C-alpha positions as a printed NumPy array, in Angstrom:
array([[ -0.102,  -0.241,   0.161],
       [  2.359,   2.756,   1.093],
       [  4.933,   1.517,  -2.544],
       [  2.073,   3.011,  -4.776],
       [  1.06 ,   5.396,  -2.755],
       [  4.467,   6.927,  -3.822],
       [  4.063,   5.944,  -7.052],
       [  1.331,   8.376,  -7.084],
       [  2.858,  11.201,  -5.32 ],
       [  5.849,  10.559,  -7.523],
       [  3.899,  10.96 , -10.704],
       [  2.165,  14.237,  -9.324],
       [  4.7  ,  15.173,  -8.93 ],
       [  6.34 ,  14.436, -12.366],
       [  3.028,  15.886, -13.811],
       [  3.174,  18.976, -11.627],
       [  7.153,  20.174, -12.332],
       [  5.268,  19.419, -16.465],
       [  2.371,  22.113, -15.684],
       [  5.378,  24.166, -13.938],
       [  6.516,  24.351, -17.495],
       [  3.81 ,  25.425, -19.103],
       [  2.468,  28.082, -16.979],
       [  1.999,  30.405, -19.489],
       [  2.461,  28.724, -22.392],
       [ -0.779,  26.089, -22.115],
       [ -4.446,  27.05 , -22.71 ],
       [ -7.657,  25.862, -21.356],
       [-10.817,  27.212, -23.211],
       [-14.149,  25.588, -21.427],
       [-16.013,  28.905, -21.203],
       [-18.971,  27.906, -18.471],
       [-15.288,  27.631, -15.776],
       [-12.85 ,  30.361, -17.144],
       [-15.553,  33.507, -17.123],
       [-18.357,  34.362, -14.928],
       [-22.152,  32.221, -15.06 ],
       [-24.869,  34.148, -16.564],
       [-27.158,  34.741, -14.962],
       [-24.979,  35.062, -11.553],
       [-26.847,  38.04 , -10.14 ],
       [-29.918,  35.814,  -8.892],
       [-29.558,  35.36 ,  -5.619],
       [-31.927,  32.255,  -4.821],
       [-29.628,  30.745,  -7.651],
       [-27.11 ,  30.832,  -5.64 ],
       [-26.486,  27.526,  -3.901],
       [-27.246,  26.143,  -8.596],
       [-25.027,  28.746,  -9.377],
       [-21.867,  27.648,  -7.201],
       [-22.544,  23.932,  -7.014],
       [-22.031,  23.959, -10.645],
       [-19.046,  26.563, -10.313],
       [-17.53 ,  24.538,  -8.216],
       [-18.272,  21.301, -10.396],
       [-16.857,  22.559, -13.979],
       [-13.187,  23.877, -11.447],
       [-13.073,  20.323, -10.572],
       [-13.689,  19.025, -14.475],
       [-11.041,  21.585, -15.117],
       [ -8.669,  20.664, -13.028],
       [ -9.026,  16.72 , -14.173],
       [ -9.162,  17.529, -18.609],
       [ -5.466,  20.193, -17.105],
       [ -4.49 ,  17.021, -15.187],
       [ -5.678,  14.042, -15.966],
       [ -6.78 ,  12.302, -13.705],
       [-10.139,  12.022, -11.305],
       [-10.172,  14.207,  -8.331],
       [-13.001,  14.098,  -5.461],
       [-15.637,  16.092,  -5.321],
       [-15.951,  17.991,  -1.961],
       [-19.56 ,  19.127,  -0.006],
       [-20.222,  22.161,  -0.548],
       [-21.892,  24.426,   2.61 ],
       [-23.141,  28.11 ,   2.492],
       [-23.031,  28.323,   6.558],
       [-19.617,  30.394,   6.561],
       [-19.994,  34.149,   8.246],
       [-18.096,  36.78 ,   8.858],
       [-15.288,  37.88 ,   6.885],
       [-14.16 ,  35.557,   4.857],
       [-15.43 ,  34.501,   1.661],
       [-14.465,  30.95 ,   1.776],
       [-12.75 ,  28.529,   3.64 ],
       [-11.798,  25.248,   1.822],
       [-11.749,  21.924,   4.697],
       [ -8.763,  20.702,   3.648],
       [ -8.431,  16.561,   5.211],
       [-13.278,  17.158,   5.787],
       [-13.247,  17.592,   2.04 ],
       [-15.288,  20.528,   2.213],
       [-15.584,  23.669,   1.012],
       [-17.777,  26.507,   3.306],
       [-18.948,  29.861,   1.158],
       [-19.887,  33.673,   2.984],
       [-23.701,  33.329,   1.494],
       [-23.687,  38.017,   2.831],
       [-20.402,  38.43 ,   0.928],
       [-21.743,  36.48 ,  -2.194],
       [-25.137,  38.529,  -2.613],
       [-22.575,  41.57 ,  -2.778],
       [-20.173,  40.09 ,  -5.618],
       [-22.184,  37.677,  -7.171],
       [-19.882,  38.57 , -10.413],
       [-15.911,  37.901,  -8.763],
       [-16.856,  36.158,  -5.979],
       [-17.793,  33.484,  -9.051],
       [-14.78 ,  34.155, -10.844],
       [-11.81 ,  34.833,  -8.439],
       [-13.389,  33.262,  -4.949],
       [-14.973,  29.335,  -5.753],
       [-11.636,  28.8  ,  -8.464],
       [ -9.493,  29.67 ,  -5.005],
       [-10.901,  27.362,  -2.767],
       [-10.814,  25.181,  -5.441],
       [ -7.425,  25.375,  -6.385],
       [ -6.457,  24.722,  -2.58 ],
       [ -8.479,  21.506,  -2.655],
       [ -6.846,  20.119,  -5.882],
       [ -3.971,  20.539,  -4.328],
       [ -4.55 ,  19.113,  -1.755],
       [ -5.243,  15.835,  -3.188],
       [ -2.591,  16.184,  -5.469],
       [  0.621,  16.885,  -2.884],
       [ -1.245,  15.859,  -0.176],
       [ -0.616,  18.112,   3.462],
       [  3.568,  19.15 ,   3.632],
       [  2.59 ,  22.165,   1.353],
       [  1.806,  25.767,   2.342],
       [ -1.976,  27.294,   2.03 ],
       [ -1.109,  29.483,  -0.672],
       [  2.806,  27.797,  -1.557],
       [  3.868,  27.527,  -5.01 ],
       [  1.354,  24.032,  -5.247],
       [ -1.458,  26.582,  -5.175],
       [ -0.189,  29.065,  -7.655],
       [  0.812,  27.887,  -9.835],
       [ -2.725,  25.598, -10.751],
       [ -4.44 ,  28.875, -10.547],
       [ -1.765,  30.086, -12.878],
       [ -1.973,  27.735, -14.792],
       [ -5.332,  26.037, -14.807],
       [ -7.587,  28.581, -13.969],
       [ -5.356,  31.217, -15.27 ],
       [ -6.146,  33.696, -12.459],
       [ -3.877,  35.599, -10.451],
       [ -3.381,  34.202,  -6.605],
       [ -4.47 ,  36.421,  -4.45 ],
       [ -4.5  ,  34.988,  -1.201],
       [ -7.318,  37.347,   0.176],
       [ -9.937,  38.389,  -1.852],
       [-10.621,  42.867,  -1.777],
       [-14.334,  42.65 ,  -1.172],
       [-16.329,  45.066,   1.225],
       [-17.553,  44.137,   4.95 ],
       [-20.435,  45.659,   6.221],
       [-21.122,  46.789,   9.415],
       [-23.851,  44.212,  10.868],
       [-26.123,  46.959,  12.095],
       [-27.74 ,  46.398,  15.928],
       [-30.819,  47.582,  17.508],
       [-30.727,  49.601,  20.909],
       [-32.906,  49.602,  23.27 ],
       [-33.131,  52.91 ,  25.42 ],
       [-32.624,  52.775,  28.743],
       [-33.331,  55.632,  31.172],
       [-32.778,  56.985,  34.43 ],
       [-33.986,  61.1  ,  36.771],
       [-30.492,  62.623,  35.616],
       [-30.392,  64.839,  32.85 ],
       [-28.951,  63.422,  29.163],
       [-29.323,  59.651,  30.92 ],
       [-29.373,  57.704,  26.993],
       [-28.543,  54.083,  27.997],
       [-28.524,  51.834,  25.599],
       [-28.987,  47.958,  25.595],
       [-27.993,  45.152,  23.698],
       [-31.173,  43.044,  22.783],
       [-29.29 ,  40.47 ,  24.767],
       [-29.327,  42.829,  27.923],
       [-32.712,  44.405,  27.113],
       [-34.511,  40.856,  27.497],
       [-32.571,  40.01 ,  30.706],
       [-34.604,  42.678,  32.049],
       [-37.501,  41.116,  30.641],
       [-36.524,  38.2  ,  33.222],
       [-37.045,  40.845,  36.342],
       [-33.085,  40.781,  36.014],
       [-32.271,  45.305,  37.336],
       [-29.644,  47.8  ,  36.581],
       [-29.089,  50.604,  38.676],
       [-27.173,  54.092,  37.325],
       [-23.607,  55.045,  38.814],
       [-24.367,  58.712,  39.991],
       [-28.098,  58.999,  41.142],
       [-28.56 ,  54.87 ,  42.394],
       [-32.148,  54.915,  40.635],
       [-33.291,  52.514,  38.285],
       [-32.516,  52.403,  34.588],
       [-36.114,  52.261,  32.897],
       [-37.563,  51.798,  29.484],
       [-38.561,  54.846,  27.913],
       [-39.515,  52.649,  24.901],
       [-37.516,  53.709,  22.563],
       [-34.547,  52.19 ,  20.523],
       [-32.222,  53.091,  17.489],
       [-30.258,  50.821,  15.063],
       [-26.476,  51.165,  15.21 ]])
């Protein structure tokens, strides 16, 4: 078994060195994989479009390397500042639906192959490579003909939050409570003003920050 794995590793390494020599010369022609998928701006088609793009990227890699690649599970439950994450050992891709909706065309063109390239590099060369190292960069350039950008440049919108305004007898005494603290007051917890020592009372007003 170990001997077979060694043969596969050597064969893949040789294929990779061939890839390095052909970067800049070999062109992969697959419009649906290289370009932007039509209708990419439709939010309700997000899972369909992303799954299609992932499949196109894998097919493109299979044509280039002349070998199959195991398909990942695709999740749309990523939040925060990251556009996508490739979980190498779970063979899982996670994408940020909010950033997709706000940047759908570039997301399909750049972010999806970025993450697929991580899985392709892992399946080709194993765990002893850097996440954005030479192998990944050359796959981005040679297979997908895209710049190997490490990070996206999407604008991150700060999530708005509702504040509940509490007051005491002191002048200009606005105390903005979070939704969690407001819920605790409803459950019976009390808060006092540090100056007058009177309880803070909900004014009935809210504001969005």
